C-alpha positions in Angstrom: 100.1 131.8 115.8 97.8 129.0 115.1 94.3 129.7 116.5 92.5 126.5 117.6 88.8 126.4 118.4 87.7 126.8 121.9 86.9 123.6 123.8 83.5 123.0 125.5 84.9 124.7 128.6 85.9 127.8 126.7 89.7 127.3 127.1 92.1 127.5 124.3 93.7 124.2 123.2 97.5 124.3 123.2 99.3 122.5 120.4 101.1 119.3 121.6 104.7 119.6 122.7 107.3 117.7 120.8 107.4 115.2 123.6 103.7 114.7 123.5 103.7 114.3 119.7 106.6 111.8 119.9 104.8 109.8 122.6 101.6 109.7 120.6 103.5 108.6 117.5 105.3 105.9 119.4 102.1 104.6 120.9 100.9 103.9 117.3 103.7 101.4 116.6 102.0 98.4 118.2 98.7 99.2 116.6 100.2 99.7 113.1 102.2 96.4 113.4 99.2 94.4 114.7 97.1 95.7 111.9 99.7 94.9 109.3 100.2 91.4 110.7 96.4 90.7 110.7 96.0 92.0 107.2 98.9 89.7 106.1 97.3 86.7 107.8 93.9 87.5 106.2 95.6 87.6 102.8 97.5 84.4 103.4 94.3 82.6 104.5 92.5 83.9 101.4 95.3 82.9 99.2 95.3 79.4 100.6 91.6 78.9 100.0 89.5 78.3 97.0 89.2 81.9 95.9 86.3 81.1 93.6 84.1 80.9 96.6 84.5 84.6 97.2 83.4 87.5 94.9 86.3 89.1 93.0 85.6 92.3 94.9 86.3 90.6 98.3 89.5 89.1 97.0 90.6 92.5 95.7 89.7 94.3 98.9 91.6 91.9 101.1 94.8 92.0 99.0 94.6 95.7 98.4 94.0 96.4 102.1 97.0 94.2 103.0 99.2 96.2 100.5 97.9 99.5 101.8 98.5 98.6 105.4 102.0 97.3 104.6 102.7 100.6 102.9 101.4 102.4 106.0 103.8 100.4 108.2 106.8 101.2 105.9 105.8 104.9 105.9 105.5 104.9 109.7 109.1 103.5 110.1 110.4 105.9 107.4 109.0 108.8 109.3 110.3 107.4 112.6 113.8 107.3 111.1 113.4 110.8 109.6 113.4 109.6 106.0 109.8 110.7 105.1 
């Protein structure tokens, strides 16, 4: 059996039930989607601007973060559908 560290009160921490895990996973959906949408908006705003006014590292960071967050959203829904 998995041994988890004691809490500050000295009680053992029980692993989450399937229902608790599912609930926590579902609660992430809005946050994942909001983050993906804001990253896409930031990339679109940057794309529509004079990119020479920003250092190349900033442009890279915005577009790369947008891609990473879109990949996270895809992975979230793949796991949700059981496709992993």
